[in-house]
N, CA, C and O atoms as a Maestro MAE file, in Angstrom:
{
 s_m_m2io_version
 :::
 2.0.0
}

f_m_ct {
 s_m_title
 :::
 protein
 m_atom[344] {
  # First column is atom index #
  i_m_mmod_type
  r_m_x_coord
  r_m_y_coord
  r_m_z_coord
  i_m_residue_number
  s_m_chain_name
  s_m_pdb_residue_name
  s_m_pdb_atom_name
  i_m_atomic_number
  :::
  1 25 0.843 -1.181 0.000 1 A "UNK " " N  " 7
  2 3 0.000 0.000 0.000 1 A "UNK " " CA " 6
  3 2 0.887 1.243 0.000 1 A "UNK " " C  " 6
  4 15 1.881 1.314 0.723 1 A "UNK " " O  " 8
  5 25 0.515 2.204 -0.809 2 A "UNK " " N  " 7
  6 3 1.288 3.431 -0.935 2 A "UNK " " CA " 6
  7 2 0.965 4.388 0.209 2 A "UNK " " C  " 6
  8 15 -0.161 4.397 0.708 2 A "UNK " " O  " 8
  9 25 1.948 5.200 0.633 3 A "UNK " " N  " 7
  10 3 1.684 6.189 1.684 3 A "UNK " " CA " 6
  11 2 0.582 7.166 1.264 3 A "UNK " " C  " 6
  12 15 0.427 7.473 0.083 3 A "UNK " " O  " 8
  13 25 -0.158 7.634 2.226 4 A "UNK " " N  " 7
  14 3 -1.304 8.513 1.967 4 A "UNK " " CA " 6
  15 2 -0.869 9.791 1.255 4 A "UNK " " C  " 6
  16 15 -1.505 10.207 0.286 4 A "UNK " " O  " 8
  17 25 0.210 10.416 1.726 5 A "UNK " " N  " 7
  18 3 0.637 11.681 1.107 5 A "UNK " " CA " 6
  19 2 1.000 11.463 -0.358 5 A "UNK " " C  " 6
  20 15 0.692 12.310 -1.197 5 A "UNK " " O  " 8
  21 25 1.641 10.361 -0.678 6 A "UNK " " N  " 7
  22 3 1.990 10.051 -2.061 6 A "UNK " " CA " 6
  23 2 0.729 9.905 -2.906 6 A "UNK " " C  " 6
  24 15 0.658 10.428 -4.018 6 A "UNK " " O  " 8
  25 25 -0.260 9.199 -2.379 7 A "UNK " " N  " 7
  26 3 -1.515 9.005 -3.106 7 A "UNK " " CA " 6
  27 2 -2.219 10.344 -3.349 7 A "UNK " " C  " 6
  28 15 -2.758 10.591 -4.428 7 A "UNK " " O  " 8
  29 25 -2.203 11.209 -2.315 8 A "UNK " " N  " 7
  30 3 -2.829 12.527 -2.465 8 A "UNK " " CA " 6
  31 2 -2.107 13.354 -3.524 8 A "UNK " " C  " 6
  32 15 -2.750 14.019 -4.336 8 A "UNK " " O  " 8
  33 25 -0.770 13.316 -3.522 9 A "UNK " " N  " 7
  34 3 0.002 14.065 -4.534 9 A "UNK " " CA " 6
  35 2 -0.301 13.565 -5.940 9 A "UNK " " C  " 6
  36 15 -0.362 14.352 -6.884 9 A "UNK " " O  " 8
  37 25 -0.489 12.262 -6.077 10 A "UNK " " N  " 7
  38 3 -0.815 11.694 -7.387 10 A "UNK " " CA " 6
  39 2 -2.155 12.228 -7.907 10 A "UNK " " C  " 6
  40 15 -2.401 12.248 -9.114 10 A "UNK " " O  " 8
  41 25 -3.011 12.658 -6.984 11 A "UNK " " N  " 7
  42 3 -4.340 13.166 -7.352 11 A "UNK " " CA " 6
  43 2 -4.396 14.691 -7.330 11 A "UNK " " C  " 6
  44 15 -5.477 15.278 -7.380 11 A "UNK " " O  " 8
  45 25 -3.213 15.340 -7.255 12 A "UNK " " N  " 7
  46 3 -3.146 16.797 -7.336 12 A "UNK " " CA " 6
  47 2 -3.291 17.538 -6.022 12 A "UNK " " C  " 6
  48 15 -3.394 18.764 -6.020 12 A "UNK " " O  " 8
  49 25 -3.302 16.833 -4.916 13 A "UNK " " N  " 7
  50 3 -3.433 17.464 -3.596 13 A "UNK " " CA " 6
  51 2 -2.022 17.597 -3.018 13 A "UNK " " C  " 6
  52 15 -1.484 16.635 -2.470 13 A "UNK " " O  " 8
  53 25 -1.421 18.786 -3.138 14 A "UNK " " N  " 7
  54 3 -0.004 18.973 -2.825 14 A "UNK " " CA " 6
  55 2 0.258 19.681 -1.499 14 A "UNK " " C  " 6
  56 15 1.225 20.435 -1.395 14 A "UNK " " O  " 8
  57 25 -0.555 19.466 -0.508 15 A "UNK " " N  " 7
  58 3 -0.345 20.088 0.795 15 A "UNK " " CA " 6
  59 2 0.723 19.327 1.581 15 A "UNK " " C  " 6
  60 15 0.961 18.142 1.349 15 A "UNK " " O  " 8
  61 25 1.353 20.030 2.509 16 A "UNK " " N  " 7
  62 3 2.347 19.391 3.386 16 A "UNK " " CA " 6
  63 2 1.640 18.389 4.293 16 A "UNK " " C  " 6
  64 15 0.460 18.547 4.607 16 A "UNK " " O  " 8
  65 25 2.372 17.357 4.711 17 A "UNK " " N  " 7
  66 3 1.813 16.312 5.565 17 A "UNK " " CA " 6
  67 2 1.265 16.905 6.862 17 A "UNK " " C  " 6
  68 15 0.204 16.499 7.336 17 A "UNK " " O  " 8
  69 25 1.991 17.868 7.435 18 A "UNK " " N  " 7
  70 3 1.555 18.504 8.692 18 A "UNK " " CA " 6
  71 2 0.167 19.138 8.517 18 A "UNK " " C  " 6
  72 15 -0.665 19.071 9.422 18 A "UNK " " O  " 8
  73 25 -0.074 19.744 7.367 19 A "UNK " " N  " 7
  74 3 -1.379 20.363 7.104 19 A "UNK " " CA " 6
  75 2 -2.466 19.293 6.932 19 A "UNK " " C  " 6
  76 15 -3.583 19.464 7.421 19 A "UNK " " O  " 8
  77 25 -2.143 18.197 6.244 20 A "UNK " " N  " 7
  78 3 -3.102 17.099 6.063 20 A "UNK " " CA " 6
  79 2 -3.514 16.548 7.429 20 A "UNK " " C  " 6
  80 15 -4.700 16.338 7.684 20 A "UNK " " O  " 8
  81 25 -2.534 16.314 8.306 21 A "UNK " " N  " 7
  82 3 -2.817 15.791 9.649 21 A "UNK " " CA " 6
  83 2 -3.673 16.785 10.428 21 A "UNK " " C  " 6
  84 15 -4.624 16.391 11.103 21 A "UNK " " O  " 8
  85 25 -3.339 18.067 10.336 22 A "UNK " " N  " 7
  86 3 -4.107 19.103 11.035 22 A "UNK " " CA " 6
  87 2 -5.561 19.121 10.571 22 A "UNK " " C  " 6
  88 15 -6.476 19.237 11.387 22 A "UNK " " O  " 8
  89 25 -5.770 19.007 9.274 23 A "UNK " " N  " 7
  90 3 -7.135 18.991 8.716 23 A "UNK " " CA " 6
  91 2 -7.890 17.753 9.203 23 A "UNK " " C  " 6
  92 15 -9.036 17.854 9.640 23 A "UNK " " O  " 8
  93 25 -7.251 16.595 9.126 24 A "UNK " " N  " 7
  94 3 -7.917 15.351 9.506 24 A "UNK " " CA " 6
  95 2 -8.206 15.282 11.003 24 A "UNK " " C  " 6
  96 15 -9.147 14.608 11.421 24 A "UNK " " O  " 8
  97 25 -7.407 15.972 11.812 25 A "UNK " " N  " 7
  98 3 -7.627 15.971 13.262 25 A "UNK " " CA " 6
  99 2 -8.847 16.769 13.684 25 A "UNK " " C  " 6
  100 15 -9.184 16.795 14.867 25 A "UNK " " O  " 8
  101 25 -9.511 17.417 12.747 26 A "UNK " " N  " 7
  102 3 -10.730 18.158 13.109 26 A "UNK " " CA " 6
  103 2 -11.917 17.216 13.284 26 A "UNK " " C  " 6
  104 15 -12.902 17.574 13.929 26 A "UNK " " O  " 8
  105 25 -11.831 16.023 12.719 27 A "UNK " " N  " 7
  106 3 -12.905 15.038 12.926 27 A "UNK " " CA " 6
  107 2 -12.553 14.199 14.146 27 A "UNK " " C  " 6
  108 15 -11.457 13.644 14.231 27 A "UNK " " O  " 8
  109 25 -13.466 14.109 15.070 28 A "UNK " " N  " 7
  110 3 -13.219 13.420 16.337 28 A "UNK " " CA " 6
  111 2 -14.140 12.228 16.529 28 A "UNK " " C  " 6
  112 15 -15.239 12.169 15.977 28 A "UNK " " O  " 8
  113 25 -13.667 11.288 17.320 29 A "UNK " " N  " 7
  114 3 -14.476 10.161 17.760 29 A "UNK " " CA " 6
  115 2 -14.817 10.418 19.225 29 A "UNK " " C  " 6
  116 15 -13.929 10.656 20.044 29 A "UNK " " O  " 8
  117 25 -16.086 10.370 19.545 30 A "UNK " " N  " 7
  118 3 -16.540 10.701 20.894 30 A "UNK " " CA " 6
  119 2 -17.173 9.473 21.528 30 A "UNK " " C  " 6
  120 15 -18.045 8.835 20.939 30 A "UNK " " O  " 8
  121 25 -16.724 9.148 22.736 31 A "UNK " " N  " 7
  122 3 -17.296 8.036 23.483 31 A "UNK " " CA " 6
  123 2 -17.923 8.591 24.757 31 A "UNK " " C  " 6
  124 15 -17.260 9.286 25.528 31 A "UNK " " O  " 8
  125 25 -19.192 8.288 24.975 32 A "UNK " " N  " 7
  126 3 -19.905 8.708 26.176 32 A "UNK " " CA " 6
  127 2 -20.244 7.454 26.975 32 A "UNK " " C  " 6
  128 15 -20.829 6.509 26.447 32 A "UNK " " O  " 8
  129 25 -19.873 7.454 28.246 33 A "UNK " " N  " 7
  130 3 -20.123 6.295 29.113 33 A "UNK " " CA " 6
  131 2 -20.932 6.758 30.327 33 A "UNK " " C  " 6
  132 15 -20.541 7.694 31.025 33 A "UNK " " O  " 8
  133 25 -22.057 6.096 30.566 34 A "UNK " " N  " 7
  134 3 -22.915 6.410 31.718 34 A "UNK " " CA " 6
  135 2 -23.391 5.113 32.351 34 A "UNK " " C  " 6
  136 15 -23.360 4.052 31.727 34 A "UNK " " O  " 8
  137 25 -23.834 5.214 33.603 35 A "UNK " " N  " 7
  138 3 -24.451 4.070 34.277 35 A "UNK " " CA " 6
  139 2 -25.924 4.377 34.437 35 A "UNK " " C  " 6
  140 15 -26.306 5.482 34.823 35 A "UNK " " O  " 8
  141 25 -26.758 3.375 34.133 36 A "UNK " " N  " 7
  142 3 -28.191 3.583 34.289 36 A "UNK " " CA " 6
  143 2 -28.606 3.218 35.721 36 A "UNK " " C  " 6
  144 15 -27.763 2.891 36.556 36 A "UNK " " O  " 8
  145 25 -29.907 3.277 35.990 37 A "UNK " " N  " 7
  146 3 -30.381 3.039 37.356 37 A "UNK " " CA " 6
  147 2 -30.217 1.589 37.799 37 A "UNK " " C  " 6
  148 15 -30.309 1.288 38.989 37 A "UNK " " O  " 8
  149 25 -29.974 0.697 36.850 38 A "UNK " " N  " 7
  150 3 -29.744 -0.713 37.191 38 A "UNK " " CA " 6
  151 2 -28.254 -1.037 37.263 38 A "UNK " " C  " 6
  152 15 -27.855 -2.201 37.259 38 A "UNK " " O  " 8
  153 25 -27.432 0.032 37.328 39 A "UNK " " N  " 7
  154 3 -25.973 -0.106 37.422 39 A "UNK " " CA " 6
  155 2 -25.336 -0.751 36.194 39 A "UNK " " C  " 6
  156 15 -24.217 -1.258 36.270 39 A "UNK " " O  " 8
  157 25 -26.036 -0.735 35.075 40 A "UNK " " N  " 7
  158 3 -25.454 -1.213 33.824 40 A "UNK " " CA " 6
  159 2 -24.685 -0.055 33.189 40 A "UNK " " C  " 6
  160 15 -25.162 1.080 33.183 40 A "UNK " " O  " 8
  161 25 -23.512 -0.335 32.662 41 A "UNK " " N  " 7
  162 3 -22.727 0.687 31.986 41 A "UNK " " CA " 6
  163 2 -23.139 0.738 30.523 41 A "UNK " " C  " 6
  164 15 -23.117 -0.273 29.821 41 A "UNK " " O  " 8
  165 25 -23.512 1.925 30.078 42 A "UNK " " N  " 7
  166 3 -23.918 2.126 28.693 42 A "UNK " " CA " 6
  167 2 -22.863 2.997 28.018 42 A "UNK " " C  " 6
  168 15 -22.504 4.065 28.515 42 A "UNK " " O  " 8
  169 25 -22.380 2.522 26.887 43 A "UNK " " N  " 7
  170 3 -21.344 3.217 26.141 43 A "UNK " " CA " 6
  171 2 -21.865 3.531 24.745 43 A "UNK " " C  " 6
  172 15 -22.346 2.645 24.039 43 A "UNK " " O  " 8
  173 25 -21.767 4.801 24.352 44 A "UNK " " N  " 7
  174 3 -22.176 5.219 23.016 44 A "UNK " " CA " 6
  175 2 -20.970 5.869 22.356 44 A "UNK " " C  " 6
  176 15 -20.358 6.777 22.918 44 A "UNK " " O  " 8
  177 25 -20.630 5.396 21.152 45 A "UNK " " N  " 7
  178 3 -19.458 5.900 20.445 45 A "UNK " " CA " 6
  179 2 -19.881 6.347 19.052 45 A "UNK " " C  " 6
  180 15 -20.544 5.606 18.327 45 A "UNK " " O  " 8
  181 25 -19.487 7.577 18.681 46 A "UNK " " N  " 7
  182 3 -19.814 8.064 17.352 46 A "UNK " " CA " 6
  183 2 -18.775 9.090 16.902 46 A "UNK " " C  " 6
  184 15 -18.040 9.651 17.715 46 A "UNK " " O  " 8
  185 25 -18.731 9.321 15.596 47 A "UNK " " N  " 7
  186 3 -17.796 10.278 15.018 47 A "UNK " " CA " 6
  187 2 -18.500 11.603 14.760 47 A "UNK " " C  " 6
  188 15 -19.696 11.647 14.474 47 A "UNK " " O  " 8
  189 25 -17.725 12.683 14.867 48 A "UNK " " N  " 7
  190 3 -18.277 13.992 14.535 48 A "UNK " " CA " 6
  191 2 -18.417 14.119 13.019 48 A "UNK " " C  " 6
  192 15 -17.816 13.353 12.265 48 A "UNK " " O  " 8
  193 25 -19.195 15.068 12.591 49 A "UNK " " N  " 7
  194 3 -19.401 15.314 11.162 49 A "UNK " " CA " 6
  195 2 -18.115 15.902 10.570 49 A "UNK " " C  " 6
  196 15 -17.587 16.872 11.113 49 A "UNK " " O  " 8
  197 25 -17.603 15.342 9.478 50 A "UNK " " N  " 7
  198 3 -16.375 15.872 8.882 50 A "UNK " " CA " 6
  199 2 -16.594 17.233 8.215 50 A "UNK " " C  " 6
  200 15 -17.668 17.508 7.680 50 A "UNK " " O  " 8
  201 25 -15.564 18.073 8.255 51 A "UNK " " N  " 7
  202 3 -15.623 19.373 7.574 51 A "UNK " " CA " 6
  203 2 -15.487 19.159 6.068 51 A "UNK " " C  " 6
  204 15 -15.214 18.048 5.612 51 A "UNK " " O  " 8
  205 25 -15.676 20.220 5.309 52 A "UNK " " N  " 7
  206 3 -15.547 20.131 3.850 52 A "UNK " " CA " 6
  207 2 -14.133 19.720 3.449 52 A "UNK " " C  " 6
  208 15 -13.966 18.942 2.510 52 A "UNK " " O  " 8
  209 25 -13.104 20.230 4.145 53 A "UNK " " N  " 7
  210 3 -11.721 19.867 3.822 53 A "UNK " " CA " 6
  211 2 -11.458 18.389 4.084 53 A "UNK " " C  " 6
  212 15 -10.767 17.726 3.310 53 A "UNK " " O  " 8
  213 25 -12.014 17.877 5.182 54 A "UNK " " N  " 7
  214 3 -11.865 16.457 5.499 54 A "UNK " " CA " 6
  215 2 -12.568 15.624 4.427 54 A "UNK " " C  " 6
  216 15 -12.027 14.621 3.964 54 A "UNK " " O  " 8
  217 25 -13.769 16.040 4.036 55 A "UNK " " N  " 7
  218 3 -14.511 15.324 2.997 55 A "UNK " " CA " 6
  219 2 -13.735 15.311 1.684 55 A "UNK " " C  " 6
  220 15 -13.758 14.320 0.955 55 A "UNK " " O  " 8
  221 25 -13.050 16.412 1.383 56 A "UNK " " N  " 7
  222 3 -12.262 16.488 0.156 56 A "UNK " " CA " 6
  223 2 -11.157 15.416 0.165 56 A "UNK " " C  " 6
  224 15 -10.939 14.735 -0.837 56 A "UNK " " O  " 8
  225 25 -10.476 15.278 1.288 57 A "UNK " " N  " 7
  226 3 -9.418 14.266 1.395 57 A "UNK " " CA " 6
  227 2 -10.019 12.865 1.330 57 A "UNK " " C  " 6
  228 15 -9.488 11.993 0.642 57 A "UNK " " O  " 8
  229 25 -11.124 12.645 2.041 58 A "UNK " " N  " 7
  230 3 -11.802 11.342 1.982 58 A "UNK " " CA " 6
  231 2 -12.188 10.996 0.542 58 A "UNK " " C  " 6
  232 15 -12.005 9.859 0.106 58 A "UNK " " O  " 8
  233 25 -12.719 11.972 -0.191 59 A "UNK " " N  " 7
  234 3 -13.116 11.732 -1.580 59 A "UNK " " CA " 6
  235 2 -11.920 11.346 -2.443 59 A "UNK " " C  " 6
  236 15 -12.011 10.424 -3.254 59 A "UNK " " O  " 8
  237 25 -10.802 12.043 -2.273 60 A "UNK " " N  " 7
  238 3 -9.602 11.730 -3.047 60 A "UNK " " CA " 6
  239 2 -9.095 10.320 -2.749 60 A "UNK " " C  " 6
  240 15 -8.568 9.645 -3.633 60 A "UNK " " O  " 8
  241 25 -9.254 9.883 -1.508 61 A "UNK " " N  " 7
  242 3 -8.758 8.574 -1.086 61 A "UNK " " CA " 6
  243 2 -9.817 7.474 -1.217 61 A "UNK " " C  " 6
  244 15 -9.537 6.306 -0.947 61 A "UNK " " O  " 8
  245 25 -11.032 7.847 -1.631 62 A "UNK " " N  " 7
  246 3 -12.158 6.906 -1.722 62 A "UNK " " CA " 6
  247 2 -12.477 6.260 -0.371 62 A "UNK " " C  " 6
  248 15 -12.756 5.063 -0.291 62 A "UNK " " O  " 8
  249 25 -12.431 7.064 0.677 63 A "UNK " " N  " 7
  250 3 -12.759 6.602 2.030 63 A "UNK " " CA " 6
  251 2 -14.184 7.025 2.380 63 A "UNK " " C  " 6
  252 15 -14.720 7.966 1.795 63 A "UNK " " O  " 8
  253 25 -14.787 6.332 3.328 64 A "UNK " " N  " 7
  254 3 -16.087 6.734 3.862 64 A "UNK " " CA " 6
  255 2 -15.886 7.967 4.746 64 A "UNK " " C  " 6
  256 15 -14.821 8.136 5.340 64 A "UNK " " O  " 8
  257 25 -16.904 8.826 4.835 65 A "UNK " " N  " 7
  258 3 -16.813 10.026 5.668 65 A "UNK " " CA " 6
  259 2 -16.728 9.687 7.153 65 A "UNK " " C  " 6
  260 15 -16.105 10.414 7.927 65 A "UNK " " O  " 8
  261 25 -17.350 8.592 7.543 66 A "UNK " " N  " 7
  262 3 -17.363 8.179 8.939 66 A "UNK " " CA " 6
  263 2 -16.816 6.759 8.998 66 A "UNK " " C  " 6
  264 15 -17.375 5.863 8.365 66 A "UNK " " O  " 8
  265 25 -15.724 6.529 9.751 67 A "UNK " " N  " 7
  266 3 -15.135 5.186 9.781 67 A "UNK " " CA " 6
  267 2 -16.056 4.110 10.341 67 A "UNK " " C  " 6
  268 15 -15.909 2.934 10.008 67 A "UNK " " O  " 8
  269 25 -16.997 4.500 11.181 68 A "UNK " " N  " 7
  270 3 -17.988 3.561 11.703 68 A "UNK " " CA " 6
  271 2 -19.230 4.349 12.072 68 A "UNK " " C  " 6
  272 15 -19.162 5.552 12.324 68 A "UNK " " O  " 8
  273 25 -20.345 3.677 12.101 69 A "UNK " " N  " 7
  274 3 -21.587 4.327 12.508 69 A "UNK " " CA " 6
  275 2 -21.721 4.246 14.018 69 A "UNK " " C  " 6
  276 15 -21.003 3.496 14.680 69 A "UNK " " O  " 8
  277 25 -22.624 5.008 14.540 70 A "UNK " " N  " 7
  278 3 -22.837 5.070 15.986 70 A "UNK " " CA " 6
  279 2 -22.960 3.670 16.570 70 A "UNK " " C  " 6
  280 15 -23.712 2.835 16.068 70 A "UNK " " O  " 8
  281 25 -22.212 3.431 17.634 71 A "UNK " " N  " 7
  282 3 -22.239 2.127 18.292 71 A "UNK " " CA " 6
  283 2 -22.694 2.302 19.732 71 A "UNK " " C  " 6
  284 15 -22.275 3.230 20.423 71 A "UNK " " O  " 8
  285 25 -23.552 1.403 20.170 72 A "UNK " " N  " 7
  286 3 -24.035 1.440 21.548 72 A "UNK " " CA " 6
  287 2 -23.815 0.063 22.143 72 A "UNK " " C  " 6
  288 15 -24.094 -0.949 21.502 72 A "UNK " " O  " 8
  289 25 -23.315 0.025 23.367 73 A "UNK " " N  " 7
  290 3 -23.149 -1.258 24.044 73 A "UNK " " CA " 6
  291 2 -23.557 -1.111 25.502 73 A "UNK " " C  " 6
  292 15 -23.435 -0.040 26.097 73 A "UNK " " O  " 8
  293 25 -24.038 -2.198 26.055 74 A "UNK " " N  " 7
  294 3 -24.449 -2.239 27.457 74 A "UNK " " CA " 6
  295 2 -23.625 -3.326 28.136 74 A "UNK " " C  " 6
  296 15 -23.569 -4.464 27.670 74 A "UNK " " O  " 8
  297 25 -22.993 -2.961 29.234 75 A "UNK " " N  " 7
  298 3 -22.160 -3.909 29.973 75 A "UNK " " CA " 6
  299 2 -22.794 -4.138 31.329 75 A "UNK " " C  " 6
  300 15 -23.007 -3.198 32.096 75 A "UNK " " O  " 8
  301 25 -23.093 -5.391 31.619 76 A "UNK " " N  " 7
  302 3 -23.682 -5.730 32.912 76 A "UNK " " CA " 6
  303 2 -22.633 -5.594 34.011 76 A "UNK " " C  " 6
  304 15 -21.448 -5.815 33.761 76 A "UNK " " O  " 8
  305 25 -23.048 -5.236 35.213 77 A "UNK " " N  " 7
  306 3 -22.075 -5.124 36.303 77 A "UNK " " CA " 6
  307 2 -21.460 -6.496 36.595 77 A "UNK " " C  " 6
  308 15 -22.139 -7.522 36.563 77 A "UNK " " O  " 8
  309 25 -20.191 -6.483 36.872 78 A "UNK " " N  " 7
  310 3 -19.483 -7.729 37.166 78 A "UNK " " CA " 6
  311 2 -19.880 -8.237 38.550 78 A "UNK " " C  " 6
  312 15 -20.034 -7.459 39.492 78 A "UNK " " O  " 8
  313 25 -20.038 -9.531 38.652 79 A "UNK " " N  " 7
  314 3 -20.349 -10.139 39.934 79 A "UNK " " CA " 6
  315 2 -19.039 -10.408 40.659 79 A "UNK " " C  " 6
  316 15 -18.147 -11.063 40.120 79 A "UNK " " O  " 8
  317 25 -18.928 -9.909 41.866 80 A "UNK " " N  " 7
  318 3 -17.721 -10.093 42.649 80 A "UNK " " CA " 6
  319 2 -17.884 -11.347 43.509 80 A "UNK " " C  " 6
  320 15 -18.822 -11.460 44.298 80 A "UNK " " O  " 8
  321 25 -16.959 -12.275 43.342 81 A "UNK " " N  " 7
  322 3 -16.995 -13.506 44.108 81 A "UNK " " CA " 6
  323 2 -15.873 -13.442 45.130 81 A "UNK " " C  " 6
  324 15 -14.698 -13.308 44.789 81 A "UNK " " O  " 8
  325 25 -16.259 -13.538 46.365 82 A "UNK " " N  " 7
  326 3 -15.280 -13.454 47.435 82 A "UNK " " CA " 6
  327 2 -14.624 -14.829 47.611 82 A "UNK " " C  " 6
  328 15 -15.297 -15.852 47.739 82 A "UNK " " O  " 8
  329 25 -13.312 -14.813 47.613 83 A "UNK " " N  " 7
  330 3 -12.555 -16.039 47.779 83 A "UNK " " CA " 6
  331 2 -12.225 -16.190 49.261 83 A "UNK " " C  " 6
  332 15 -11.326 -15.522 49.773 83 A "UNK " " O  " 8
  333 25 -12.939 -17.052 49.935 84 A "UNK " " N  " 7
  334 3 -12.750 -17.262 51.376 84 A "UNK " " CA " 6
  335 2 -11.857 -18.468 51.596 84 A "UNK " " C  " 6
  336 15 -12.311 -19.610 51.523 84 A "UNK " " O  " 8
  337 25 -10.589 -18.211 51.864 85 A "UNK " " N  " 7
  338 3 -9.652 -19.311 52.059 85 A "UNK " " CA " 6
  339 2 -9.237 -19.454 53.515 85 A "UNK " " C  " 6
  340 15 -8.260 -20.143 53.811 85 A "UNK " " O  " 8
  341 25 -9.958 -18.819 54.427 86 A "UNK " " N  " 7
  342 3 -9.581 -18.911 55.848 86 A "UNK " " CA " 6
  343 2 -10.095 -20.135 56.514 86 A "UNK " " C  " 6
  344 15 -9.853 -20.339 57.704 86 A "UNK " " O  " 8
  :::
 }
 m_bond[343] {
  # First column is bond index #
  i_m_from
  i_m_to
  i_m_order
  :::
  1 1 2 1
  2 2 3 1
  3 3 4 2
  4 3 5 1
  5 5 6 1
  6 6 7 1
  7 7 8 2
  8 7 9 1
  9 9 10 1
  10 10 11 1
  11 11 12 2
  12 11 13 1
  13 13 14 1
  14 14 15 1
  15 15 16 2
  16 15 17 1
  17 17 18 1
  18 18 19 1
  19 19 20 2
  20 19 21 1
  21 21 22 1
  22 22 23 1
  23 23 24 2
  24 23 25 1
  25 25 26 1
  26 26 27 1
  27 27 28 2
  28 27 29 1
  29 29 30 1
  30 30 31 1
  31 31 32 2
  32 31 33 1
  33 33 34 1
  34 34 35 1
  35 35 36 2
  36 35 37 1
  37 37 38 1
  38 38 39 1
  39 39 40 2
  40 39 41 1
  41 41 42 1
  42 42 43 1
  43 43 44 2
  44 43 45 1
  45 45 46 1
  46 46 47 1
  47 47 48 2
  48 47 49 1
  49 49 50 1
  50 50 51 1
  51 51 52 2
  52 51 53 1
  53 53 54 1
  54 54 55 1
  55 55 56 2
  56 55 57 1
  57 57 58 1
  58 58 59 1
  59 59 60 2
  60 59 61 1
  61 61 62 1
  62 62 63 1
  63 63 64 2
  64 63 65 1
  65 65 66 1
  66 66 67 1
  67 67 68 2
  68 67 69 1
  69 69 70 1
  70 70 71 1
  71 71 72 2
  72 71 73 1
  73 73 74 1
  74 74 75 1
  75 75 76 2
  76 75 77 1
  77 77 78 1
  78 78 79 1
  79 79 80 2
  80 79 81 1
  81 81 82 1
  82 82 83 1
  83 83 84 2
  84 83 85 1
  85 85 86 1
  86 86 87 1
  87 87 88 2
  88 87 89 1
  89 89 90 1
  90 90 91 1
  91 91 92 2
  92 91 93 1
  93 93 94 1
  94 94 95 1
  95 95 96 2
  96 95 97 1
  97 97 98 1
  98 98 99 1
  99 99 100 2
  100 99 101 1
  101 101 102 1
  102 102 103 1
  103 103 104 2
  104 103 105 1
  105 105 106 1
  106 106 107 1
  107 107 108 2
  108 107 109 1
  109 109 110 1
  110 110 111 1
  111 111 112 2
  112 111 113 1
  113 113 114 1
  114 114 115 1
  115 115 116 2
  116 115 117 1
  117 117 118 1
  118 118 119 1
  119 119 120 2
  120 119 121 1
  121 121 122 1
  122 122 123 1
  123 123 124 2
  124 123 125 1
  125 125 126 1
  126 126 127 1
  127 127 128 2
  128 127 129 1
  129 129 130 1
  130 130 131 1
  131 131 132 2
  132 131 133 1
  133 133 134 1
  134 134 135 1
  135 135 136 2
  136 135 137 1
  137 137 138 1
  138 138 139 1
  139 139 140 2
  140 139 141 1
  141 141 142 1
  142 142 143 1
  143 143 144 2
  144 143 145 1
  145 145 146 1
  146 146 147 1
  147 147 148 2
  148 147 149 1
  149 149 150 1
  150 150 151 1
  151 151 152 2
  152 151 153 1
  153 153 154 1
  154 154 155 1
  155 155 156 2
  156 155 157 1
  157 157 158 1
  158 158 159 1
  159 159 160 2
  160 159 161 1
  161 161 162 1
  162 162 163 1
  163 163 164 2
  164 163 165 1
  165 165 166 1
  166 166 167 1
  167 167 168 2
  168 167 169 1
  169 169 170 1
  170 170 171 1
  171 171 172 2
  172 171 173 1
  173 173 174 1
  174 174 175 1
  175 175 176 2
  176 175 177 1
  177 177 178 1
  178 178 179 1
  179 179 180 2
  180 179 181 1
  181 181 182 1
  182 182 183 1
  183 183 184 2
  184 183 185 1
  185 185 186 1
  186 186 187 1
  187 187 188 2
  188 187 189 1
  189 189 190 1
  190 190 191 1
  191 191 192 2
  192 191 193 1
  193 193 194 1
  194 194 195 1
  195 195 196 2
  196 195 197 1
  197 197 198 1
  198 198 199 1
  199 199 200 2
  200 199 201 1
  201 201 202 1
  202 202 203 1
  203 203 204 2
  204 203 205 1
  205 205 206 1
  206 206 207 1
  207 207 208 2
  208 207 209 1
  209 209 210 1
  210 210 211 1
  211 211 212 2
  212 211 213 1
  213 213 214 1
  214 214 215 1
  215 215 216 2
  216 215 217 1
  217 217 218 1
  218 218 219 1
  219 219 220 2
  220 219 221 1
  221 221 222 1
  222 222 223 1
  223 223 224 2
  224 223 225 1
  225 225 226 1
  226 226 227 1
  227 227 228 2
  228 227 229 1
  229 229 230 1
  230 230 231 1
  231 231 232 2
  232 231 233 1
  233 233 234 1
  234 234 235 1
  235 235 236 2
  236 235 237 1
  237 237 238 1
  238 238 239 1
  239 239 240 2
  240 239 241 1
  241 241 242 1
  242 242 243 1
  243 243 244 2
  244 243 245 1
  245 245 246 1
  246 246 247 1
  247 247 248 2
  248 247 249 1
  249 249 250 1
  250 250 251 1
  251 251 252 2
  252 251 253 1
  253 253 254 1
  254 254 255 1
  255 255 256 2
  256 255 257 1
  257 257 258 1
  258 258 259 1
  259 259 260 2
  260 259 261 1
  261 261 262 1
  262 262 263 1
  263 263 264 2
  264 263 265 1
  265 265 266 1
  266 266 267 1
  267 267 268 2
  268 267 269 1
  269 269 270 1
  270 270 271 1
  271 271 272 2
  272 271 273 1
  273 273 274 1
  274 274 275 1
  275 275 276 2
  276 275 277 1
  277 277 278 1
  278 278 279 1
  279 279 280 2
  280 279 281 1
  281 281 282 1
  282 282 283 1
  283 283 284 2
  284 283 285 1
  285 285 286 1
  286 286 287 1
  287 287 288 2
  288 287 289 1
  289 289 290 1
  290 290 291 1
  291 291 292 2
  292 291 293 1
  293 293 294 1
  294 294 295 1
  295 295 296 2
  296 295 297 1
  297 297 298 1
  298 298 299 1
  299 299 300 2
  300 299 301 1
  301 301 302 1
  302 302 303 1
  303 303 304 2
  304 303 305 1
  305 305 306 1
  306 306 307 1
  307 307 308 2
  308 307 309 1
  309 309 310 1
  310 310 311 1
  311 311 312 2
  312 311 313 1
  313 313 314 1
  314 314 315 1
  315 315 316 2
  316 315 317 1
  317 317 318 1
  318 318 319 1
  319 319 320 2
  320 319 321 1
  321 321 322 1
  322 322 323 1
  323 323 324 2
  324 323 325 1
  325 325 326 1
  326 326 327 1
  327 327 328 2
  328 327 329 1
  329 329 330 1
  330 330 331 1
  331 331 332 2
  332 331 333 1
  333 333 334 1
  334 334 335 1
  335 335 336 2
  336 335 337 1
  337 337 338 1
  338 338 339 1
  339 339 340 2
  340 339 341 1
  341 341 342 1
  342 342 343 1
  343 343 344 2
  :::
 }
}
């Protein structure tokens, strides 16, 4: 696989790597973790909406705008088992 900057240059996008990284860092992945009334941990993970500059780079690279869609998971509280060796 060719380096990303090389691929972008081949498609006429001649920005410095530092600028490409700065642009791409504007899109964030956000994870929110809360506990409900039953002490279950609920985790929701989603990506922020990409800016026009980010979309431009994604289009040149044929990438999806969002690496994954919103994910939700529920984790049951762990049962603590006391080890009584006395």
